[in-house]
C-alpha positions in Angstrom: 23.5 14.7 8.9 20.1 15.9 7.9 18.2 18.5 9.9 15.5 16.1 11.1 18.1 13.8 12.5 20.1 16.6 14.2 16.9 17.7 15.9 16.2 14.2 17.0 19.5 14.0 19.0 19.1 17.0 21.4 16.6 18.7 23.6 14.5 21.2 21.8 15.4 24.7 22.8 13.2 27.8 23.2 15.6 30.7 23.0 18.2 29.8 25.7 15.7 27.8 27.7 14.8 24.2 27.1 11.2 24.1 25.8 9.2 21.9 28.2 6.0 22.4 26.1 7.5 19.9 23.6 6.9 16.2 23.3 10.7 15.8 23.1 11.4 17.1 26.6 8.6 15.2 28.4 11.0 13.4 30.9 12.5 16.8 31.8 9.0 18.3 32.3 7.9 15.4 34.6 11.1 15.8 36.7 10.3 19.5 37.0 6.7 18.7 38.2 8.0 16.1 40.7 10.5 18.6 42.2 8.3 21.6 42.6 5.4 22.5 45.0 2.8 24.5 43.2 0.2 27.0 44.3 -2.3 25.4 42.0 -2.8 22.2 40.1 -5.6 22.2 37.4 -7.1 18.8 36.3 -8.4 19.1 32.8 -6.8 20.4 29.6 -9.8 21.7 27.8 -10.8 25.3 27.3 -12.0 25.8 31.0 -8.7 24.4 32.4 -6.7 26.4 29.9 -8.6 29.6 30.9 -7.9 29.0 34.6 -4.2 28.3 33.8 -3.6 31.5 32.0 -5.6 33.6 34.5 -3.7 32.1 37.5 -0.2 32.3 36.0 -0.8 35.9 35.0 -1.7 36.8 38.6 1.6 35.5 39.8 0.6 32.0 41.0 2.7 28.9 40.3 0.6 26.6 38.2 0.6 23.1 36.8 -2.1 21.6 34.5 -2.6 17.9 33.8 -4.7 16.4 31.0 -5.3 12.6 30.8 -5.5 12.6 27.0 -4.4 15.2 24.5 -5.2 18.9 25.2 -8.7 19.8 23.9 -9.4 16.2 22.9 -12.8 16.2 24.7 -15.7 18.7 24.4 -13.2 21.5 23.6 -12.7 20.3 20.1 -16.3 19.1 19.5 -18.3 22.4 19.7 -20.1 24.3 16.9 -16.9 26.4 16.8 -18.7 29.6 17.4 -18.2 32.3 20.0 -21.9 32.9 20.6 -23.2 36.3 21.5 -26.1 35.0 23.6 -29.0 35.6 21.2 -31.0 32.8 22.7 -30.8 34.4 26.2 -33.1 37.2 25.0 -35.9 34.7 24.9 -35.3 34.0 28.6 -35.0 37.8 29.4 -31.4 37.3 30.7 -30.3 40.7 29.6 -27.2 40.9 31.8 -26.0 37.6 30.3 -26.5 38.9 26.7 -24.4 41.9 27.7 -21.6 39.8 29.2 -21.4 37.3 26.3 -21.5 40.1 23.8 -18.6 41.9 25.6 -16.7 38.6 25.8 -16.9 38.1 22.0 -15.2 41.5 21.5 -12.5 40.7 24.1 -11.7 37.3 22.6 -11.5 38.8 19.1 -9.1 41.4 20.4 -6.7 39.0 22.2 -6.8 36.2 19.7 -7.8 37.7 16.3 -6.2 34.8 14.3 -8.6 32.2 15.8 -11.7 34.4 16.6 -13.1 36.1 13.6 -16.4 37.8 12.8 -18.8 35.7 10.7 -22.0 37.0 9.0 -24.9 34.6 9.7 -28.1 34.3 7.6 -31.2 33.8 9.6 -34.1 32.8 7.3 -37.6 33.2 8.7 -40.1 30.6 7.4 -43.8 30.0 7.7 -43.6 27.0 10.0 -40.4 28.0 11.8 -39.6 29.1 15.3 -38.9 32.7 14.4 -41.5 35.5 14.0 -41.3 37.9 11.1 -42.1 40.9 13.2 -40.5 40.2 16.6 -37.2 38.9 15.2 -35.9 42.3 13.9 -36.8 43.8 17.3 -34.9 41.0 19.2 -31.9 41.4 16.9 -31.8 45.2 17.5 -32.1 44.6 21.3 -29.3 42.1 21.0 -27.1 44.6 19.1 -27.7 47.2 21.7 -27.1 45.0 24.8 -24.1 43.2 23.3 -22.6 46.5 22.1 -22.2 45.2 18.6 -19.9 47.3 16.3 -21.7 49.3 13.7 -20.2 47.2 10.8 -21.5 44.1 12.5 -25.1 45.2 13.3 -28.0 43.1 12.0 -29.8 43.8 8.7 -33.4 42.8 8.1 -34.2 41.2 4.7 -37.4 40.7 2.8 -38.3 37.4 1.1 -36.6 38.2 -2.2 -33.4 39.5 -0.5 -33.2 36.4 1.7 -33.5 34.0 -1.2 -30.9 36.1 -3.1 -28.5 35.8 -0.2 -29.0 32.0 -0.3 -30.5 30.6 -3.6 -30.5 27.1 -2.1 -33.3 27.9 0.3 -36.8 26.6 -0.6 -38.3 30.0 -1.3 -42.0 28.9 -1.0 -41.7 28.8 2.8 -39.6 31.9 3.3 -41.2 35.0 4.8 -38.0 37.0 5.1 -34.8 36.9 7.1 -31.9 38.8 8.6 -28.1 39.0 8.6 -26.5 39.1 12.0 -22.9 38.6 13.3 -21.5 35.7 15.2 -17.8 35.0 15.8 -16.2 31.9 14.3 -13.4 30.0 16.1 -11.4 26.9 16.0 -12.0 25.5 19.5 -9.1 23.2 19.8 -6.7 25.8 18.4 -8.0 28.4 20.8 -7.3 26.0 23.7 -3.8 25.1 22.5 -2.9 28.8 21.9 -4.0 29.7 25.4 -1.9 26.8 26.9 1.1 27.8 24.8 0.8 31.4 26.1 0.4 30.1 29.7 3.6 28.1 29.3 5.5 31.2 28.0 4.3 33.0 31.1 5.6 30.3 33.4 2.9 27.6 33.8 3.6 23.9 33.3 0.8 22.2 31.3 1.3 18.4 30.5 -0.9 16.1 28.5 -1.3 12.3 28.8 -0.9 12.6 32.6 -3.9 10.9 34.4 -5.0 11.8 37.9 -5.2 8.5 39.9 -5.7 9.8 43.4 -5.3 12.8 45.7 -2.6 13.4 48.3 -4.3 14.5 51.6 -2.9 16.5 54.5 -5.1 17.2 57.5 -8.1 16.2 55.4 -7.4 18.6 52.6 -6.1 17.9 49.1 -2.5 18.9 48.8 -1.3 17.1 45.7 -1.9 14.3 43.1 -0.6 10.9 42.2 -0.6 10.8 38.4 0.2 8.2 35.7 2.3 9.1 32.7 0.0 7.6 30.0 3.0 7.3 27.6 5.6 5.5 29.9 3.1 4.0 32.4 5.1 5.4 35.3 3.4 7.0 38.3 4.6 10.3 39.9 3.5 12.8 42.5 2.8 16.5 42.2 2.4 18.7 45.3 0.2 21.9 45.5 -1.6 24.1 47.9 -4.9 24.2 45.9 -6.4 21.9 43.3 -9.0 22.9 40.7 -11.1 20.2 38.9 -11.9 21.5 35.4 -12.4 18.0 33.9 -15.8 18.7 32.3 -17.7 15.5 31.8 -15.3 13.7 34.1 -16.1 16.0 37.0 -18.1 13.5 39.1 -15.5 10.8 38.5 -12.7 13.1 39.9 -14.7 14.4 42.9 -15.9 10.9 43.8 -19.2 12.2 45.0 -22.0 9.6 44.9 -24.6 12.2 44.0 -23.9 13.5 40.5 -23.9 17.2 39.9 -24.1 16.9 36.1 -26.5 16.0 33.3 -24.7 15.2 30.0 -26.0 16.4 26.7 -24.7 14.8 23.5 -24.0 17.1 20.6 -23.4 15.7 17.1 -22.1 17.6 14.0 -21.7 16.1 10.5 -19.5 17.3 7.6 -20.6 17.4 4.0 -18.5 18.2 0.9 -19.3 21.8 -0.3 -19.9 20.3 -3.8 -23.0 18.5 -2.3 -24.3 21.4 -0.3 -22.9 24.6 -1.9 -24.3 27.3 0.5 -22.9 30.8 0.2 -22.5 31.7 3.9 -23.2 30.4 7.4 -26.9 29.9 8.2 -28.9 29.4 11.4 -32.1 27.6 10.5 -35.1 25.6 11.8 -34.6 21.9 12.3 -37.3 19.3 11.8 -38.4 19.8 15.5 -38.7 23.1 17.3 -34.9 23.5 17.6 -32.5 25.5 15.4 -29.2 24.4 14.0 -26.2 25.8 12.0 -24.7 25.1 8.6 -21.3 26.6 8.4 -18.9 26.4 5.4 -15.3 25.6 6.2 -12.5 24.9 3.7 -14.1 22.7 1.0 -16.8 21.4 3.3 -19.9 22.5 5.2 -20.5 21.3 8.8 -24.0 21.0 10.2 -25.1 20.8 13.8 -25.9 20.3 16.5 -28.1 17.7 18.2 -28.9 18.1 21.9 -30.0 14.9 23.6 -29.6 13.3 27.0 -26.6 11.0 27.4 -26.1 8.5 30.2 -23.7 5.9 28.8 -19.9 5.5 28.8 -18.1 8.8 28.2 -14.8 7.3 27.2 -15.6 6.3 23.6 -18.5 8.2 22.0 -19.9 7.2 18.6 -22.4 9.0 16.3 -25.6 7.1 15.6 -27.3 6.9 12.2 -30.5 8.4 13.7 -28.6 11.5 14.8 -27.1 11.9 11.3 -30.5 11.3 9.8 -32.0 14.1 12.0 -29.5 16.6 10.7 -29.8 15.5 7.1 -33.6 15.7 7.2 -33.4 19.2 8.7 -31.2 20.4 5.9 -33.5 18.8 3.2 -36.6 20.4 4.8 -35.2 23.9 4.5 -32.9 23.7 1.4 -33.2 22.6 -2.2 -30.9 19.7 -1.5 -31.3 15.9 -1.5 -28.6 15.0 0.9 -28.2 11.4 2.0 -26.4 9.8 5.0 -23.8 8.5 2.5 -22.9 12.1 1.6 -21.4 12.6 5.1 -17.6 12.3 5.0 -16.8 13.1 8.7 -18.4 13.9 12.0 -17.7 14.8 15.6 -19.5 14.2 18.8 -19.1 15.9 22.2 -20.7 16.0 25.6 -21.9 19.1 27.3 -21.6 18.9 31.1 -24.7 20.7 32.3 -25.6 21.5 35.9 -28.5 19.3 37.0 -31.9 20.9 36.8 -35.5 19.5 37.0 -36.2 20.0 33.4 -38.0 17.5 31.1 -36.0 18.4 28.0 -32.2 18.6 28.0 -32.2 21.5 25.6 -34.1 23.6 28.2 -31.3 23.2 30.8 -29.4 26.3 31.4 -25.8 26.5 30.1 -24.8 28.4 33.3 -21.5 27.5 35.1 -21.2 26.8 38.8 -18.3 26.4 41.2 -18.5 23.6 43.8 -16.1 23.4 46.8 -15.8 19.9 48.4 -15.1 19.3 52.1 -11.5 18.3 51.2 -10.9 21.7 49.6 -11.2 20.6 46.0 -12.6 23.4 43.8 -14.7 22.1 40.9 -16.1 24.1 38.0 -18.8 22.8 35.7 -21.2 23.9 33.0 -20.7 27.0 31.0 -20.0 27.6 27.3 -17.0 28.2 25.2 -17.8 31.9 25.0 -17.6 32.3 28.7 -14.4 30.4 29.4 -12.5 33.6 30.4 -15.1 34.9 32.9 -15.5 31.3 34.4 -11.7 31.2 34.9 -11.7 34.6 36.6 -14.3 33.4 39.1 -12.4 30.2 39.8 -9.1 32.0 40.3 -10.8 34.3 42.8 -11.7 31.3 44.9 -8.1 30.0 44.6 -6.7 33.4 45.7 -9.1 33.3 48.7 -7.9 29.8 49.7 -4.3 30.9 49.4 -5.1 34.0 51.5 -3.4 36.2 49.0 -4.1 39.9 48.2 -6.7 40.0 45.4 -5.5 41.3 42.0 -7.9 41.7 39.1 -7.7 39.4 36.1 -5.3 40.4 33.3 -6.5 38.0 30.6 -8.5 40.6 28.8 -5.2 42.3 27.9 -3.0 39.3 27.2 -2.5 38.9 23.4 -2.4 35.3 22.3 -0.6 36.2 19.1 1.6 39.3 18.8 1.6 39.8 15.0 -1.0 40.4 12.4 -1.4 38.2 9.3 0.0 41.0 7.1 3.1 41.3 9.3 3.7 37.5 9.2 3.1 37.4 5.5 5.9 39.9 4.9 8.3 37.5 6.6 7.2 34.2 4.9 5.9 35.1 1.5 9.2 34.1 -0.3 8.2 30.4 0.0 4.6 30.3 1.2 1.7 31.4 -1.0 -1.3 33.3 0.2 -3.4 30.2 0.7 -0.8 28.5 2.9 -0.1 31.7 4.8 -3.8 32.3 5.6 -4.3 28.6 6.6 -1.3 28.5 8.9 -1.8 31.9 10.4 -5.4 31.1 11.2 -4.2 28.1 13.2 -0.9 29.3 14.7 -0.8 33.1 14.6 2.8 34.3 14.8 3.8 30.6 15.2 3.8 30.6 11.4 7.3 32.2 11.6 8.7 29.2 13.4 7.0 26.8 10.9 8.6 28.8 8.1 12.0 28.5 9.6 11.6 24.8 9.9 10.6 24.7 6.2 13.7 26.6 5.3 15.9 24.3 7.3 14.3 21.3 5.6 14.8 22.9 2.2 18.6 23.4 2.9 19.1 19.7 3.5 17.0 18.8 0.4 14.5 17.0 2.7 10.9 16.8 1.8 9.8 20.4 1.0 6.3 20.2 2.6 4.7 22.9 4.6 2.6 20.1 6.3 5.8 18.3 7.4 7.1 21.7 8.8 3.7 22.2 10.6 3.9 18.7 12.1 7.5 19.2 13.3 6.5 22.5 14.8 3.7 20.8 16.7 6.0 18.1 18.1 8.5 20.8 19.1 6.2 23.5 20.4 2.7 22.0 21.2 3.5 18.7 22.9 2.0 16.7 20.0 2.8 13.0 20.6 1.2 11.2 17.6 -0.3 11.5 14.2 -3.9 11.3 15.5 -3.4 14.3 17.7 -1.8 16.3 14.9 -4.5 15.6 12.3 -7.4 16.2 14.8 -6.6 18.7 17.6 -3.7 20.5 15.7 -4.9 21.0 12.2 -8.4 19.4 11.9 -7.7 17.5 8.7 -9.7 14.5 10.0 -12.8 16.7 9.9 -12.3 19.0 7.0 -9.9 17.3 4.6 -10.2 13.6 5.5 -9.7 12.3 2.0 -6.1 13.7 1.7 -4.8 12.2 4.9 -3.6 8.8 3.6 -1.6 10.5 0.8 -0.1 13.0 3.3 0.8 10.3 5.8 2.6 8.3 3.1 4.6 11.4 2.1 5.5 12.3 5.7 6.4 8.8 6.9 10.2 8.6 6.5 10.9 12.1 7.8 8.5 11.7 10.7 10.2 8.5 11.8 13.6 10.2 11.7 12.5 13.2 13.6 10.6 11.3 16.3 13.3 8.6 16.5 10.7 5.8 16.2 10.8 2.5 14.3 8.7 1.6 11.3 6.7 -0.7 13.7 6.0 2.2 16.1 5.0 4.3 13.1 2.5 1.5 12.0 0.9 1.6 15.4 0.4 5.4 15.2 -0.9 5.0 11.7 -3.4 2.3 12.8 -4.6 4.5 15.6 -5.2 7.4 13.1 -7.1 5.2 10.7 -9.2 3.7 13.5 -10.1 7.3 14.4 -11.0 8.1 10.8 -13.2 5.0 10.7 -15.0 6.0 13.9 -15.8 9.5 12.7 -16.9 8.5 9.2 -19.1 5.5 10.0 -22.2 5.4 12.2 -23.7 2.8 14.5 
């Protein structure tokens, strides 16, 4: 019997314990959730919910997290994929915020180095741009000081000639000078998943495709949830002492408040083949209006974004509009010696920023601050904030939870919890017999030390003369260890091929089909349904309304 079939006939183990963070063992996980009473239930499986989950479990609370779709399938996979240092806050004289975000960048790089990496950013200064040739170097130096930037990452001022040498694609007639400064690049969905995996290893119970239907009340306070398993359709109850609403754009829907606390901002990014836009490094540049946007190389593509516009329509199925794509393309063509067209865009993503309501005319002027709301029924809701600040947001939320539970306060430990325990070099020493450097770097940058498990799956497949594909091994790993339920979730939240290697997906799916059906124990008809869902997703992100 082949290895994929053997695995399909038993519960997936994690050491001597059944792994409940596996799509295989979902029924066992739901039974566990029904039988326990938790200190805390978190609604929302994005970066904010994941942050609260790991903070609470590491402080000794019993924790369950539910997500109605896949983990990180909302805004937490649709950001600019940068851990910002707060450069824009200097304009608003928010020096303490610059210091906090700068410190957080260093912490996140330390605890998750495989998904948070330093990235040099070119900042061109042009005649008709937002930046000033004389004040920008001063602002960057103040930023380096406040954010405690490492010496190797400190900014460097450039004259016109040097700026154009760094990026020959710039239209040099408008360039006055520039600078190099440091941001931190991340993979937002991978960061979220890695935190949730770590939370599970510490004792938390995260589950995806479990939708909150209603609250269970006791003496007027929320003391549990009624959920629907989105896969089986069955309803079940989970009991808890405290509930946190970290549902992002769905916050108002969960609280049921008639007066909305949020304004939603729509952010669009587009993906261009690097052959059409061959920039040498990441660049932060002036758009056609008074905003600034990024162009960031990734794999064989460059992604460009973001837009920032008010959104007040349905939040359940977002689409990118041609006008939004045109805005980004025109902005590129204004600054660079390129002649990009809308047809050059191969993929895109769109997310919503849940911002705290303010009386501002322009949505881009609204603060990205976070705020905690406590309802009369005891529900704790967290809204606003940015990817960079997820850990500090979580710390503040858990402090409120601890107060409600009347427990002794213990400080957060999440600044010390390593998400991956091995360096790329250490992992490479263990897997280089069958994985080349390109595969090692690619897998390590997504899964950290999880690459060791992927390698072991690959070796098992090889023994049985099954398909010798590192992608198949990666897919099986995600089913076994990341609660991946379908092809769409694998190619989007798990390895991002729908965004950065979209043209290879059909070929890969054809190659994976037989082994995937065996491993998941699904029929050819069920596979066709998954395939259809994946190709509908591809159509949505590569065509514009």
